[in-house]
N, C-alpha and C positions, 0 to 999 in steps of 0.2 A: 345974403347970405341965407340968414337963418328961414326964409321961407323957403328957399331952394332945399333946405335939410329937411322940412318938415314936408315939403313934395317927395322929395326923395325917398324918404319914408313911408310914406303913405303908399306909392307907388311900389313899394318892395313889399309893403303886405300885403297889397294886394295880386301881388305875382306870388308871394308864399303861399296865402290861402287859396289862389284859385287849382292848386295842386291837390285838395281835399275835396273838390267839387267833383262827384262823378255823376256820370246820366244813369237812369235806370235802364237796364237793357232788357231786365224780365219782365211782359206781362202777364198776369196769369188770366184762364178766360173767366175765371171766378174771382169774387172777393174773397179771400182767406182770412180769418181771423186766428190769432194765437191767443188765447189765455192762460193764465195763472191764477190759482186758486188754493186757499188753503181748506181743505173741507174737512176742519176739526171743528165747525161751529156753527151747530145745527141751533135753529132752523134755517139759514143763511143756506148753509149748505153742508152736506156728510154723505157719507156714503153707505146705501143701503145694505139689507142682509147679502143681494147678491153682487154687493161692491160696484153698484153703479151710482154716478154721483147724481144728488138729488139737493132740489133745496130751492129756496127761493132765487139767490143770485143763481142756481144755474140756470134755472126757469127766465128770469131778466135777458140773462145771456142768449137762450135760446129765441127768444123773443127779438132782441133785436139782429142777429144774424138773419 
C-alpha cells in the first residue's frame, strides 16, 4: 500500500508539473540579448556628456554580442 501511495504521488506530481511546461513558439531570426546595468560606477559603466553609455562593461557586452 505504501508503494502504491508513493507511486500515485509521483505520477500526480508529474502531471501537475506538466502544466507548466510550455514550448518556445517564437524563434527570432537573430539572437537578441537583453542587458541591464547600473551606469553610476565609472570606469566600468557610466553615461558620457552626450548621455551615451560607455565603459569597460559596455565594451565587454558589445564584444560578446
